[in-house]
C-alpha positions as CSV (number, residue, x, y, z in Angstrom):
1,M,161.3,-122.0,-120.6
2,I,161.6,-125.2,-122.3
3,N,165.0,-125.7,-124.3
4,T,164.4,-127.0,-127.8
5,F,166.8,-129.7,-129.0
6,R,167.5,-130.2,-132.6
7,F,168.5,-133.7,-133.7
8,K,170.3,-133.4,-137.0
9,T,171.2,-137.1,-137.4
10,I,169.6,-140.4,-136.4
11,S,172.8,-140.9,-134.3
12,D,172.0,-137.8,-132.3
13,F,168.5,-139.2,-131.4
14,H,170.0,-142.5,-130.4
15,K,172.4,-140.9,-128.1
16,Y,169.8,-138.6,-126.5
17,C,167.5,-141.6,-125.8
18,N,170.4,-143.9,-124.5
19,L,170.2,-146.3,-127.4
20,P,173.1,-148.2,-128.9
21,K,174.7,-146.5,-131.9
22,P,172.5,-147.1,-135.0
23,E,173.6,-150.0,-137.3
24,H,172.9,-147.6,-140.5
25,P,173.5,-143.8,-140.4
26,L,170.4,-143.0,-142.4
27,I,167.9,-145.6,-141.3
28,S,167.1,-147.3,-138.0
29,L,164.3,-149.3,-136.4
30,V,164.2,-148.6,-132.7
31,D,162.5,-150.9,-130.1
32,Y,160.4,-148.2,-128.3
33,S,160.6,-150.3,-125.0
34,N,164.4,-149.4,-124.9
35,V,163.8,-145.7,-125.4
36,N,164.9,-143.8,-122.2
37,Y,164.2,-140.2,-122.1
38,P,166.2,-138.3,-119.6
39,T,164.7,-138.6,-116.0
40,D,165.5,-135.2,-114.8
41,T,162.8,-133.4,-116.9
42,K,159.1,-133.2,-117.0
43,E,159.0,-131.9,-120.6
44,I,160.9,-132.4,-123.7
45,K,160.8,-130.3,-126.9
46,W,162.6,-131.0,-130.1
47,I,163.1,-130.7,-133.8
48,Q,164.3,-133.5,-135.9
49,E,165.7,-133.4,-139.3
50,F,164.5,-136.9,-140.4
51,Y,161.2,-138.7,-140.8
52,S,159.9,-140.7,-137.8
53,I,157.1,-143.4,-138.0
54,G,156.0,-144.5,-134.5
55,L,154.0,-147.6,-133.9
56,K,153.4,-147.5,-130.2
57,R,151.3,-149.1,-127.6
58,N,150.8,-149.0,-123.7
59,V,152.2,-145.4,-123.4
60,N,150.7,-143.8,-120.4
61,E,148.0,-141.2,-121.3
62,K,150.0,-138.6,-119.2
63,F,152.3,-138.3,-122.1
64,N,151.1,-135.4,-124.0
65,Y,152.1,-134.3,-127.5
66,G,151.8,-130.5,-127.7
67,Q,148.6,-129.7,-125.9
68,Q,146.9,-133.0,-126.8
69,K,146.8,-136.0,-124.4
70,Y,147.2,-139.2,-126.2
71,D,146.3,-142.7,-125.0
72,F,148.4,-145.5,-126.6
73,D,146.7,-148.4,-125.0
74,E,146.1,-150.0,-128.4
75,G,148.4,-149.9,-131.4
76,V,148.5,-146.4,-132.9
77,L,150.6,-145.2,-135.8
78,S,151.8,-141.6,-136.1
79,F,154.0,-140.0,-138.6
80,I,156.5,-137.0,-138.2
81,A,158.2,-135.1,-141.0
82,P,161.5,-133.4,-140.9
83,N,161.6,-130.1,-139.1
84,Q,158.3,-130.5,-137.3
85,V,158.3,-129.7,-133.5
86,L,157.5,-132.4,-131.1
87,Q,156.7,-131.7,-127.5
88,I,156.2,-134.4,-124.8
89,Q,155.1,-134.0,-121.3
90,I,156.2,-136.8,-118.9
91,N,154.5,-137.9,-115.7
92,Q,157.4,-139.0,-113.7
93,N,155.1,-140.5,-110.9
94,V,153.7,-143.1,-113.3
95,E,155.5,-146.2,-114.5
96,V,154.4,-147.8,-117.8
97,N,155.6,-150.7,-119.9
98,A,155.7,-148.8,-123.3
99,S,156.4,-150.9,-126.4
100,G,156.3,-150.7,-130.1
101,W,158.7,-149.4,-132.8
102,L,160.1,-146.1,-134.2
103,L,161.2,-146.1,-137.8
104,L,163.6,-143.3,-138.3
105,V,164.6,-142.5,-142.0
106,H,166.8,-139.6,-143.0
107,P,165.9,-137.7,-146.1
108,D,169.5,-138.4,-147.6
109,F,168.5,-142.1,-147.8
110,L,165.7,-141.1,-150.0
111,W,167.6,-138.8,-152.2
112,N,167.4,-139.0,-155.9
113,T,164.7,-141.8,-155.6
114,K,161.0,-141.9,-156.6
115,L,159.8,-142.1,-153.0
116,G,162.0,-139.2,-152.2
117,K,160.0,-137.1,-154.6
118,S,156.7,-138.6,-153.8
119,I,156.7,-138.8,-150.0
120,K,155.0,-135.5,-149.7
121,K,151.8,-136.9,-151.3
122,Y,151.2,-138.8,-148.0
123,D,149.1,-136.3,-146.1
124,F,149.4,-138.0,-142.8
125,F,152.9,-136.7,-142.3
126,G,151.2,-133.3,-141.9
127,Y,148.6,-134.7,-139.4
128,A,148.8,-133.8,-135.7
129,V,149.9,-136.6,-133.4
130,N,146.4,-136.7,-131.8
131,E,145.1,-137.4,-135.3
132,A,147.1,-140.7,-135.4
133,L,145.9,-144.0,-137.0
134,F,144.2,-146.4,-134.7
135,L,145.0,-150.0,-135.9
136,S,143.2,-153.3,-135.6
137,K,145.3,-156.2,-134.3
138,K,145.6,-157.6,-137.9
139,E,146.7,-154.3,-139.3
140,E,149.2,-153.9,-136.5
141,L,150.9,-157.2,-137.1
142,N,151.0,-156.6,-140.8
143,L,152.9,-153.4,-140.3
144,E,155.2,-154.7,-137.7
145,Q,156.2,-157.4,-140.0
146,L,157.1,-154.9,-142.7
147,L,159.1,-153.0,-140.2
148,K,161.1,-156.0,-139.2
149,S,161.6,-156.8,-142.9
150,I,163.2,-153.4,-143.4
151,Q,165.3,-153.9,-140.5
152,Q,166.4,-157.3,-141.6
153,E,167.4,-155.9,-144.9
154,Y,169.6,-153.0,-143.6
155,Q,171.2,-155.4,-141.0
156,S,172.3,-157.8,-144.0
157,N,175.4,-157.3,-146.0
158,I,174.7,-154.1,-148.0
159,D,174.8,-154.6,-151.9
160,K,173.7,-152.8,-154.9
161,F,170.1,-153.9,-154.3
162,S,169.8,-153.0,-150.6
163,E,168.6,-149.5,-150.9
164,S,166.0,-150.0,-153.6
165,I,164.6,-153.1,-151.7
166,I,164.3,-150.9,-148.5
167,I,162.8,-148.0,-150.3
168,S,160.2,-150.4,-151.9
169,Q,159.4,-151.7,-148.4
170,I,159.0,-148.2,-146.9
171,E,156.6,-147.3,-149.7
172,L,154.7,-150.5,-149.3
173,F,154.3,-149.6,-145.5
174,L,153.1,-146.0,-146.4
175,N,150.6,-147.3,-149.0
176,F,149.1,-149.7,-146.3
177,A,149.1,-146.7,-143.9
178,Q,147.1,-144.7,-146.5
179,R,144.8,-147.6,-146.8
180,Y,144.2,-148.0,-143.1
181,Y,143.6,-144.2,-142.8
182,E,140.9,-144.3,-145.3
183,R,139.3,-147.2,-143.4
184,Q,139.5,-145.1,-140.5
185,F,137.7,-142.2,-142.1
186,I,135.0,-144.4,-143.3
187,T,134.4,-146.1,-139.9
188,R,134.3,-142.8,-138.2
189,K,131.6,-141.5,-140.5
190,I,129.3,-140.0,-138.0
191,N,132.2,-137.9,-136.5
192,N,133.3,-136.9,-139.9
193,H,129.9,-135.8,-141.1
194,Q,129.9,-133.7,-137.8
195,I,133.2,-132.0,-139.1
196,L,131.4,-131.2,-142.3
197,A,128.4,-129.7,-140.5
198,K,130.8,-127.6,-138.4
199,L,132.7,-126.5,-141.5
200,E,129.5,-125.3,-143.1
201,E,128.6,-123.3,-139.9
202,L,132.0,-121.8,-139.8
203,L,132.0,-120.8,-143.4
204,N,128.6,-119.2,-142.9
205,L,130.0,-117.3,-140.0
206,Y,132.9,-116.1,-142.3
207,F,130.9,-115.0,-145.1
208,D,128.0,-113.3,-143.1
209,D,128.0,-110.0,-141.2
210,N,130.8,-108.5,-143.2
211,G,133.2,-111.0,-141.9
212,I,135.1,-111.1,-145.3
213,L,135.5,-107.4,-145.3
214,D,137.0,-107.4,-141.9
215,N,139.2,-110.5,-142.1
216,G,139.6,-111.4,-145.9
217,I,139.0,-114.8,-147.4
218,P,139.6,-117.5,-144.7
219,T,142.6,-119.7,-145.4
220,V,142.6,-123.4,-145.1
221,T,144.9,-123.2,-142.0
222,Q,142.4,-120.7,-140.5
223,I,139.5,-123.0,-140.9
224,A,141.5,-125.9,-139.6
225,N,142.6,-124.1,-136.6
226,D,139.0,-123.1,-135.7
227,L,138.0,-126.9,-136.1
228,N,141.0,-128.0,-133.9
229,L,142.3,-129.9,-136.6
230,S,145.4,-130.0,-138.8
231,P,145.0,-128.7,-142.2
232,N,146.1,-132.0,-143.9
233,Y,143.7,-134.1,-141.7
234,L,140.8,-131.8,-142.4
235,S,141.3,-131.9,-146.1
236,S,141.6,-135.8,-145.9
237,T,138.5,-136.1,-144.0
238,L,136.5,-133.8,-146.3
239,K,137.7,-135.7,-149.3
240,I,136.2,-138.9,-147.9
241,V,133.0,-137.4,-146.8
242,S,132.3,-135.0,-149.7
243,G,134.9,-135.7,-152.4
244,Q,136.1,-132.2,-152.0
245,S,139.1,-130.6,-150.2
246,T,138.8,-127.8,-147.7
247,K,140.0,-125.2,-150.4
248,Q,137.2,-126.4,-152.7
249,H,134.7,-126.0,-149.8
250,I,135.8,-122.3,-149.5
251,Q,135.6,-121.7,-153.2
252,N,132.0,-123.3,-153.2
253,K,131.0,-120.8,-150.6
254,I,132.4,-117.9,-152.4
255,I,130.4,-119.0,-155.5
256,E,127.3,-119.5,-153.6
257,K,127.5,-116.0,-152.0
258,A,128.5,-114.4,-155.4
259,K,125.4,-115.9,-157.1
260,E,123.2,-114.5,-154.3
261,K,124.6,-111.1,-154.8
262,L,124.6,-111.3,-158.6
263,S,120.9,-112.2,-158.6
264,T,119.6,-110.1,-155.8
265,T,121.6,-106.9,-155.9
266,D,122.6,-104.2,-158.3
267,L,126.2,-104.2,-157.1
268,S,128.9,-104.2,-159.9
269,V,131.0,-107.3,-160.4
270,S,133.9,-105.4,-159.0
271,E,132.0,-104.4,-155.8
272,I,130.9,-107.9,-155.4
273,A,134.6,-109.1,-155.8
274,Y,135.6,-106.7,-153.1
275,E,132.9,-107.7,-150.8
276,L,133.9,-111.4,-151.1
277,G,137.5,-110.5,-150.3
278,F,139.2,-110.3,-153.6
279,E,141.7,-107.4,-154.2
280,Y,141.4,-107.8,-157.9
281,P,138.0,-108.3,-159.7
282,A,139.7,-110.3,-162.5
283,S,140.7,-113.0,-159.8
284,F,137.1,-113.4,-158.7
285,S,135.8,-113.4,-162.4
286,K,138.3,-116.2,-163.1
287,L,137.3,-118.3,-160.2
288,F,133.7,-117.8,-161.0
289,K,134.1,-119.0,-164.5
290,N,136.2,-121.9,-163.6
291,K,133.5,-123.1,-161.2
292,T,130.5,-122.3,-163.3
293,N,131.7,-122.2,-166.9
294,I,130.1,-118.8,-167.4
295,S,131.3,-115.3,-166.3
296,P,129.6,-113.3,-163.6
297,I,128.1,-111.0,-166.2
298,E,126.6,-113.9,-168.2
299,F,125.2,-115.3,-164.9
300,R,123.5,-112.0,-164.1
301,Q,122.1,-111.7,-167.7
302,S,120.4,-115.0,-167.3
303,F,118.1,-113.5,-164.6
304,N,116.9,-110.6,-166.9
């Protein structure tokens, strides 16, 4: 069984990876080529209590994150939020010249700031590592320059402006990442439309053959798991392709099935609500009216 480490501080991580003590206790830019994981283990699993942004390249494909193999031959950007589990499998027989950067930011550094409250809006902190951002050379150089600017600021003499300047730089970095992710969703249009088609197939399976009666209304997490994607990444992809989140697609399917039953059966509204996985008919009627601007009864009457 793999022991799970918990890094409470950035200093803990530095010590574990044989790095010098961080210059600032709450923020650190690490040269990834200097990271040395212990050589006496094939697998490492940890939980960290700080944000980690990794811009990595040339990491051997034998490095696995969770169950996913990941090739870092080109610049790749990944994001890890506090208390996420990271598992790495290391091939000790392969030598690599890994390079890149790790920006480590403790939540206490963001405490009582605008970014501390808004950082959760960046969905990519919930993406799986295999859903990372692939960068062009120009994008990579731009982000690398920002990282070095952050480092330069916290290495300078700290004054009353230092924290706000660094936080502004981090927010700028995250906004560029958001832009580049949207570019990636657009350039992978064919693959993303395949995800949309698979979602439709999956929803049809859930809502046919009494699937809802047996299993209840599918959750966003269930759908994402069935598609081998993280919930955040799936919703981000769908928003680019269709303009709607996973939750909205599920609700649309409910309304589609509800209209079918209201127009082709004599089932009561309560019976239809039950067949569609609702415990309370009032919840079903509320959703139906929100989506269609009329009640289920009014919709049925329009066919008489």
